[in-house]
N, C-alpha and C positions, 0 to 999 in steps of 0.2 A: 505494500502501499503507500502509495508518495504520500510524504511527508510535504510541509510549504516549503521549506529548504529546495527540494528539489523541484520543485515548481519556480522557484528566484532562478537557481542554475539552468532551468529548462528554458526563461527567457533570457537570460544571458547567450545562451545556446545560439537561440533565433536572433538579438541585437548582433550577434559575430556573421548574419548574414549577407553575404559580398551584394550589394543593392550599385546596381548601375545608371550614372548620373542620368536622371531622365531631363526633359524638357521639359517647361511649367508655361500656364496661362495665368495672364495677370488683367487687371482691370481696376473699375470704380464703381463703387453699387451706390446712388443715387436715388431722391424724390425730388421734386418739384414742391417747393413753399408754397405755404396758402395765402400770398399778397398774390396782389395782383402782377407782378412781374412775373411775377413763377418762376425763379430764381432755382439752380438744380443745387443741391445742398448733399452732403456727404452719407452715409448709414453706418453708422459701424454694427460689429456686433453681429452679423450678419450671417448664418447660416451660410457655407456654399458647398454643394457637395457634386460630386459624378452617378449622375442613376446607375444604378446598380452597383456601387461600389460602397465602400466605406470610408473612399480617399475623399477629404476636406478641409477647410479653414474657415476661421471667420476674421471677417473684415474689421481693420484699425479704425482707429478712432477718425482719420481721412477718407474712410469708403475703401480701403485701397486692400487687394484682396492677389494674391499670388499662391497657384497650384499647380503642383504636377499632372501630367495629364497623364490620363489611363493608356492602356496597352494598347487599345487601336481607336485613332479617330477616319470619321467623324463619332461626337458623345452627346450625349445632354446633361447640360450645367443645370443644376437646380439650388435656387437662392430662396432660402425662406428666413422669415423675422416674425417672432409674434409680435400680430399689430398692423403686417403685412400679406398681400396677398402674393402668394408662392407665385415665382420668377421660372421661366425654364428657355434656356437655349441651347441651339442645336451649337459645338465650336466643334467647327473641319479642319482648324488647324491652331496652332501657338501664335499668340499675342498678344495685344490689348484690345479689353471690351469694354463696353460701357454698358451698365445694366442699371436701365429707371424701372425702381419698384412702387407700387400703387397701393395707400392705405385702406387696410381692413381692418377690422376689432378686435380686440382683444378680451378672451374669457375666459378666463381661469386656466390657460394655457392647455386647451383641449387639445388633442395631439389628431391629424389628418394624415393619412400618408393614402398617395393617390397614383398610380404609375407603375411602371415597373422597376421596382427594386428590390435589394437582395430581401430574402423574406423573412429574414431576420436581421436592424438594422443597430450596430455596437461601432461607437464613433467613437473619438478621442474630444467633439467637440461641445458635450453636455458635460456644466461643470457636476451636475449630479449622476450617479454611476445607476444607468438607466440600458433598457433593452424593448426595443420595437420590433410584436411579432405582427406581421402584416397579413395580408389576403393570403399571398402566396406560402407564407408556410405554411396558415389557417388549414390550405387545401390540400397540404400533404398530406393530410388524414380526414377520417368523415368528420371529426368536429362536433358532434352534434349538439355539445355543449360545452359552457366555458371551463368544465372540470376534466374534458377531454383535450381541450386545445395546446395543454403542456409536454405532450409525449414524446415532442422534439425538442425541447427546454429542458437543460439543465438545474437553470435555477428554484423552478416551483417543482416540486412533486406533489403528487396526486395520490391516495391511496381509499380504498374503501373504508367505511366506517364502521361496517356490521354485518352479518350473513341474512339481514331478515327487508331493510328498509331500503336497500338503492343507492343511500346518501353514500357521498365522496368527499371528503376534503383535501388539502392542499397542507401543506408546509413549506415556511420559507426560510433561511438563514436557520434550520435544525427544528424551528418551534413551528407548533399550530397557527391554520390559518387566523384563526381569531385575531391574532399578532398583526395580520397586513390586510391595510387599509382598501377594500374592495368599492371600488369605483366605477359609476358611468356621464362620461362628459365630467369626471373631478368633482359629481354629487353623490351621496351616499348609494348605495347597491347592495351590499349585503352586511347586513349586519341586526343586530337583535335576534327576532324571531328567525331569519331566511341563513342565520349562521348553518345551521345544519344542511339546510336542501339546496341553499340560493346559487350553487355554482350549478347544479344541474337541472335551474331556472331559465339559463340565458341562452338561449339557442344560437349554436356556435354560426349560422347559416348567417345571422344579422349582424357579424360582427367586421368590422372594415383592418382595425389594428388592434391592438394589446398591445398598453406600456407597463415594463416592469422598474419598477423602482426598488432598490435596495436601501436597508438603514433610515432613519427615521423619515427623509425627505425635507421639505421647508414645512415652515409653520403655518404657512397660505390656507393650505389645504385640511387642517387640523390636527385633535392633541392625541389621536389616538394609534398613530404609524407608527409602530413599536421595529417590527421587520421589515416592512417594506411597506408598497402603493404595487398594487393591478387597477389600471386604469384603463375599461373599454371603451374603443368609440364604436357607433355603429355604423354603419354606410349610410354616404350623406350622398344622392343625386349621382350616384356612378352608373346605373342603367335606371330607364326607364320602368322597367320590367324585369323582376328574377324572380325566377322559378327555383328552386330545391325540391328535389322529393328522394327519400332512404326506406330503404326494406334491408333488413338481416335474416341471417339463417334461424334466427332463434323466435322470427316473424315481428319484430317490431318495427313499426311504422311511425315514418313523419314527414311532415308537408311546410313548408316555409313559401310565405310569397312576401316581397318587398317590393310595393309600386313606387315609385316616385315622381311627381312634379316639378315643372321648377319656371315664373315667368317673372320676369324681369328680377327684382328683388325678394319674392317671397319664391319659399319652398316649400312642398312638405313630403314627408318621407311614413310610407304606411308600413307597417310589420304585424306578419301576420304566424301564427304558430300554430302546430296541433300535431300532438303525439300520443299513439295508441298501442298499447302491447299486453294486450290479454290471453297469453298464455303460459300454463305453469310447467315451469323445468323445471328438474331435479336429476344431475346429472349424477350426482354421489349416492341418490337414492337413501336418503335419510329424513326422508319425510316431510321436507322444507323445502321452498320454492327457492332456487339459486337468485329470482330478482321478483322481484313483489309487480304482479298486473297493476299498471298503469296511463291516466289519460290525463292529458294536458291540455289547457286551449291559452294561447296567449294572444295578448293583443298591445299593440304600442303602438304612438305616434308624433310625430315631432312636424312642429309647423315655425319654419323660421325663417326672420326676417333679416337680412343683411345688406349695408352700404357701409359708405367710408366715413358715416357718423354714427348710426346707430347697428346696434344685435337684440334680436330678440327670438328667444326662444320656447315655444309655448308646449308642455308633452307630457303626454297622457299614458298610463300602463291600467290594464285587466289581466291577471292571470289566475285561472283554476286549475286545480290538481288534486288528483286522488288517485291515490296509492293503496293496494288491497296485496298482502302475501301473509307471509308465514308460512305455517302448514299446510299441505295440502287440503282441496278443499275434502276430501274424504274423511280428513280428519279435521277436528277442531279444537286439537289441545293447546294453541299458542297463535292467538289473534293477533296482526298486524294490519291496521286500518290508520291511515296518515291523510290529512286533506289541508291544503295551503288556497287561501285567498289572498289576494293582493290586488287594492286599488292606490295609484299613486299621482300625484301630480306635482308639475314641475315648469318654474316659470324662472330664465334668465334674462336678465337685461345690460348691455353692455352701451357705455357713452365715451366716446374719444370727441377729443379739443383738435382741430383742424391746423388750429391756429397754434397750439402749443404742443408739438411733435413729442411723444413718449407719455405723455399724459392723459389717464381714462380711467373710470368708473364703473364697475362692474357691482351687479346684484343678483344672488340665486335664493330661490326659495322652493323648498319643496314641501309637501306636507305626503302619508303613508299612512294609511289602513291597512295592517294585516290578522287575517282570523287561521287559525293553527289549531285543528284537532290531533290529539294522534293516543291511541291505542294500543298500546306492545305488551302482549299476554296481561298480566296482573295490575298495569300502569297505565295511568290516564293522566295525560296530561292535555288540558285546554288553555289556550288562552288568545290576548287580543291587544295588541299594539298597535299606538295610534300616536306617531312622531311626527313633527314639525321641525322644519331644519335652511334655519339663514345664513348668508356667507355675504357679506361687505365685502368689497376690495376697492382701496383706491392705490392705483397706480400714479408714482411722478419722477421727479430726480430733485438731487440734490446738485445743486450750484452747474451742474453739466448733465448731457444724458447715459457719460460713462458713469455716473452714481445713481444706480435705481434705485427706489424705495416705495415699496409697497404694504399698507398700513391698513388695518380693517376689525370688524366686528364679527363673531359668530354666537350661533347661538344653536341648542341641541335640545328638544322638548319631547320625552321619551314618557307617554304614561301604559305601564301596562298591566292584564286583569287577568291574572293567574290561576289554577288551580292543577291541584295534584293529587293522587292517589293512588296508593297501590303497596308497595314495598317498605313500608318507613310508618314511625310510629310518629310520625311530622308529617300530616295532611292538612293541604289548606285548600280552602273555595273563596273562589271571588278576590283576592288579595290583590289590592291597587297597592303600584308601587309606581312612583315618580321616578328618573334620571334628568335631573336638568343641569346641562352646561353653558356657563354666559362664557366666550371669549374676546379676547383681544390683541390682537397682535401686530408688530414692528419689524420688515425684514428690509436690509440694504444686502443690493446684490454690484460688483463689479468683474465683469466679465472681460475688461480689456488687457491686452496684453499676455503676458506668460502667466500669471496668477491670476484664477476666478474664485472670489470670494461671494457666496453666500451667506449673511448670519443673520441669525432671526431669533424673536423670541416671544411665547403665547404667554399670558395668564388666563388660565381657565377657573372660574369660579363653579365649584361642587360639592353639595354639603354641608354648607359654611364652611368651605375652604378655599384657601386659595391656592391652585398648583401653577409655578415658573415652570414653564417648560423651552429652555434656549438648545439652537439648532445650529451647526455650523456644517456645511459643505467648501472645501475646497480642492481645485484642481491648477494644478502646475504643468505646463504644457513645455516639454522640452525639446520639440518642435512640432511640424503637422503630424507628424508619424507616431508620436511616444509620449504622453500625458500619465500623470498621477494622483487619482481623488483621493481626498480623506473626507468622514463625515462622523459626526457624533451628536447625540442629540436625548433628550428625557422625555418619556411620554408616559401617559394617560389614561387608561384602562377601563371604562364601567362593566362588569362581570355578566353575564348573563347566565344562569350554573346552569340550567336544565335544559334550554334552549341551543345552548353552544353542543350540548352531550346529548343529546335526544338518542343516538346510538347506542348510549352505555343501559339508557334502558330494556332494551332486546336482553334482557337478562332476569334471574327473582335473586343478584344480590338485595341487602337491605342495605337503605339508603340512612345515610344518614346527612344534615345540612349545620349551618354553624347558624348561630345568631344571628348574626348580618354579615352582608357582605362587603368586603374594606377595596376598595378602590386597587386594580394593580396599576404597578409604577416601575417602569424601568429603564435603559439606562442601554444605547445604540453605540458603537463605536466601530471603526475599519475601516478599511485602505482598499483601492482598486489600482490596476496596473493594466494599460490599454494598449496594445501595437502594433500599429498596421505599417505593415510589409508585404513584398513580394519573394516569391518562393518559384526560379525559374524562368520568371516572368510574369508569374499569375498571382489574385492579389492572396490575403492571409491576413486573419487576426488573429490576437493571443489575448485572452482574458485574465488576469489575475484576480482574486478575490480572499481576503481574509476578515472575518466580521466577530464582534464580541456583543453578547447579551447579557446584562446581570442586572435582576430586579432585585428592584429595594421592597417590593411587595408581591405577591402572588397567590392566586386561589389555585391549592394543589388537588387533584381528582384523584383520588387515594384509591387506589385498587389491591395494596397490597396483602389486603386480609382475604383469605379466603371467604365468598360469599357474603362479602362488604363492599360496598360502594359510599364513599364519603369526601363530602367538600369541603377543604380545610382554608382558611388566610394563614398564612405562611410568612414568617420576617426572615427564614434561614435564606441561605446564600443558594439560588437556582442558579444554573447560566447557561449559555450554547456557546459553542466554540465550530463558526463555521468556516471550511476551507472549500475553496474551487477553482477549477481552471476549463478555461475554452477555450478551443483551437477552432477557426474555421478554414478553411480552405479551398480553393477554384482550383480544381487538377484541369481543367479546362473551361470553356465558354460552357458548354452540356453536363461537367460533371462535376459538381459541389462538395463537399464531404465538412462537416461538423463532429468534433469530439470536445466530451464532457467530461468530469469527475470533479465529487465534492465528498468533502467528510465531513459525519455529524456528530462533535461532541457535546450531548445535552445531561445535565446532571439535576435534579432534582434534591432534596432532601423527605424523607418520607419517614416517619414514624422518629426522627432522629436521626439517621442513615442517609449520605448523599450514595443516591443509586442512579444507574444512564434510565435517562426517560423510556417508559414503557412505548410500545408500537412505532419508533423512531428509528429509521433503517439508519445505521453506522454509516453506509456510503451507498454513492448512486456511482453508475457510468453509463454515458449515454454516447453512442456511434450513430450518426446518419450518413447516408450517399444519396443523392439525387440527380435524376439522370434528364435531362431535355432536350430535345431532340435536335436540333436545325433551324427545320420549320415550325417548332416551337406546339405540334400537335401531340407527341406522346411525354405524356413524362412517366417518371418510375421514383417511386421512394420507398429506404426500407429504412426501418429504426430499431438500434437491438439498444435492450436496457438492460442494466446487472443491476438487481434489488440489492443492499446489503445484510446482515443479519439483523433482526429487531428482538427486542426482551419483550418476553411474555410475562407478567406477573404470576404470583402463586395463584393457583386456584384450584379445589377439591373435587374428585368425582364421587359418582355414587360407590364406590364402593371403597371412600375413607381415603383414597390415596390421596396427596399435595405435590404436583407438581409445579414447576417454573421452568424456563430456559430462553435460550438462544435460538431462533428460526436459522434455517439452512439457507444461503445465499440463492436467490435462482434469478432467472433468464426472461426477457418477457421480448419478442422480435411482433413486428407487425409491420405491413408493406401494402402499397397500394399500385394501381396502374392507373393514369388518368389519360383520355383518346378527347382530342379539341374536332369539333368538326363547327364550323362556322359558329353560331350565336352557340352550341351546345356542347357542353362537357359530359362524359360520363366516364363515370370509374369506379372501378371494383379493385375491396380491399378486404383484408385476412387482419384480424387482432388475436392475439396468444398465437401464435403460427405454433410454438412449442407446445401448446397444449399444457400449462403447468397452473394449477389450482392448488390450493392450500387443503391440505392433508383431514379429513374431520375437521372443519370449521367448527362447528357449534356444539360446546363442550355439553356433555348428556344429554344430544337432542333425542335418544330414545324413551327421555321423563321431562318434558316439557315442566311441569307440576313438581321437578326438585327442586329442592333450595341451590342447590349449584347447577344449575340449567345456567349457560351463560352463550349468548351470539354476539359478540362485543370485541373477541379478542380474534382480529380478523388483519392479518399484513398482507395476504397475496390475494389474486383472482379467485374470483367465486364462478365465473362461467370459465366453460371449455373454449377450445377453439370456435372462431366468430367469423363467418364470412358476411360481407355486405355490396348492397350494389348501391350506386343512387346516379342521379341525371342532375343538370345545374342550366338551366335555359336563359338568358339573357339579350333584354331591348335594349340598347344603347338611346 
């Protein structure tokens, strides 16, 4: 197993690659001022990137840039900057170019990726350690929902949570996904009651791009990102009509429609989704369904107005889902019934000051109603969540446009009504709980020159106490190809013990709750090295990460005693160390490869003893290779994941034997082939080709009424080899 020192040594080997002296393209980026004279003024800090590569630079304070040409000309140069419309220009030779940009409106740094770009974007430009997964990356697999969109990405792990609900969870930097902020257009998407099932509620066919940020990020987007942020962007006017249909060998059927209209400054995008899975599967003959039967209807609409002075977004969403699982219909020993119904509404308003470039004001408001009903054997959990979210951001500058200032206010109001009964002596009925957090933030950023700085401070008031949350992001660019990043920050999180751990109710463990839940507080700091270079004339990128997370206060989910599940406030040391290396290499224009390896050292204090966190892989290795023929009509992709061993806590069988162990490592192989014919894409794929499944995933499955029945200790796939077929149809 590689340690971090070996990663550094590997980087220096790459640095020693002999690069030939390259030709360059130079130029200036300008805009017309808002006076009658319309003089041209320079634009600094604009991102200048060659399409389809990771080669990029940033314009200096005079608007000047100098960038190495790609392997072959002509090529398309993409220029972008928050607050401006993206500009593209075809360059056919080296020389000097003047690029004039047009203003747009900035709304909380939404990420929009269009055109032919690398399927995963990793550059040296961003001061924050981030990656962007484009639609090209998402189309390498079926990606029926957000939880299935990370199979070719090393940074995010996706794990099944139990053997009966069909839920999936993510892990980042070795920690549970609840410590990762998940947003849609930088508005809250998965939190509260949606924590356990929210990743399967986001249709993959709707997604245009996914931005993955490691660390606490910036203070602008909230107080609760500890290990990172996943920001999802839906399709925006990319096609007038888009249809995706999917069916697999287990008879699961999905349909997605996206209908777009644009007239002048107005645009509307309507998203429709339907899922039906109505078959009982039991490949290991334990009388339990491998996956619950499911029906899901999801409707989302975005209405936008965008001009050089104003931006308006009004969106609404409705989702209704039913899951029915547990024992087969011939048996009624353990019933699983889960219903989720969500209504939400969002509005974004942006104002820009044309006569004062670099200054803007944005307001984001959303309301949500989520009803959840869960029956898992003896355990019953019913809840209603009503939430209001507000984020007001003022963007300006200090002295000049190099010194950018963002400040504002945020408000999170959550009202929960919860009832729980079952395997506990602490049931509750219609218990109301209010979680209100009011915050103010101030952030300074300077991305001019070799050293980029983003320094911010939040002050959040919760439960009669003020929490100060500082955050720092630094980037030093040695040159256009090599950069170093450092980040540190403090985060606050309000726990929702049951809704975040629905999967643990799929057992007969006796459940114990604390008198009250304290907020979780943690610190995260780490570094990143990104190096963009060429091997044998072809593009390559290496990414090195090292992050540490330390908890000041944490809610411990304790399964260490057989037959008992307890939620505990802990002030003891809990920490996570995460090390990762990624290598992207274009073997040729048609063949691209990706390799990633990461190590997780995650420990918590259980009953006074530090132990490795349960159900967390010690390591994961990912290999991906993709081929696209010269005519771009055929695409073939294959991904191999190696998942390390995980710790299984003590559990007791009906014969009184107490077991605990580390699981064996295993491999997962997925592949897909796509054929493009005019406006049609036809894709055929297979998942879990090597047919690996967890042996006897349900403990004491032959006696669901036993005190030691447990379907929550899952670390590997439950479904055997699966084949699928799908099609996409687009009208531009």
